[in-house]
Each structure stands twice: as C-alpha cells, then as structure tokens.
N, C-alpha and C positions, 0 to 999 in steps of 0.2 A: 422417437421422441427421443430413446434414449442416447442411440447418434447424435443427434443434437448438442441433448443435455452435456454430453460429456465430451464433447466439440466445443460447447461454450464453455463450461468448467476448465478448459487447457486454454483457450484463452483468456479469459478472469486471471486462473496462475498467473501464465508470463506475462499477463500488466503490471500484476501486483507484485513481480517478482524486480519487473523496471523501474515503477516510479520508486520503489522501498531504495532501491539500489542507488535512485535519483538524489531522497533523500538522504541518504546519508553518504554523496557528498558532499551534500549542503550546510551537513552541518559539522565536517572535521575540516571543512574548509576556513570559517571561522577563527578555531583555535589553532590554525596553522601561518596564521598570519598577527598570533597576540592578543589575539581575543581572551575575554576572560568568562570561561563555560557557567563561575560561580555566580555571577551576576542572574539575578529572578530579567527573565526580558518576554514577552511575549513573540508569537511567530506569525510575520504581517510578511502579505504580498504571496508570490510561489510557497514560501516553507508552509503558510497557514494551508495554500490550497493542496501543494503536496497530503500534506500534511489529509485533509480531510478524504481524498479521496484512497489512500489507506484505507481512512477507516471505511468508507464504502465498500471499496472492494471485497478486503477484508468478512464482511458481514454474507455481502454480495458468494463468498467465493464460501464460504458457514456456509448459509440455508440450499445451492445447490450440492453443496456435496452431501447435506444430511440429503436432498431431495432420489440423490442419485442412490444415498444408500436405502432408503425404504420402496422404492419402487424396485432392484434388486430383490 
C-alpha cells in the first residue's frame, strides 16, 4: 500500500508540473503578440480546462501527501 501511494504521488506530481508548464505557455503567448493583460477576460476552452485540471491535480496531490504522512 505504501509503495503504491508513493508511486501514485509521484505520477500526480509529474502530471501537475506538466499542466502548470502548459498553462504558463498559454498565458505568456497572448501578451507576446500585443495582447493587453490589463483587460478582464474569462477563461475559455483549453485555458479553462487546464486551470480546472491544475486545481484538481493540486488538491489530489495535497490529499495524497497528507495521507502519506499520516501512514508513516
């Protein structure tokens, strides 16, 4: 059980890093071509999906880390 939890935590963390890196590329690209970041806009499409996935993976990672500490 402990090995499975550690491997699952590693997989979630690597996935979370990848999603955060993809999200960073998306936001920087808009301002690179003259997009104004001072105007409020809503997230749509892939940007919204990446944001929701980041929040979900972050929550799963936090819970798995707390469970790992509680077991040991």
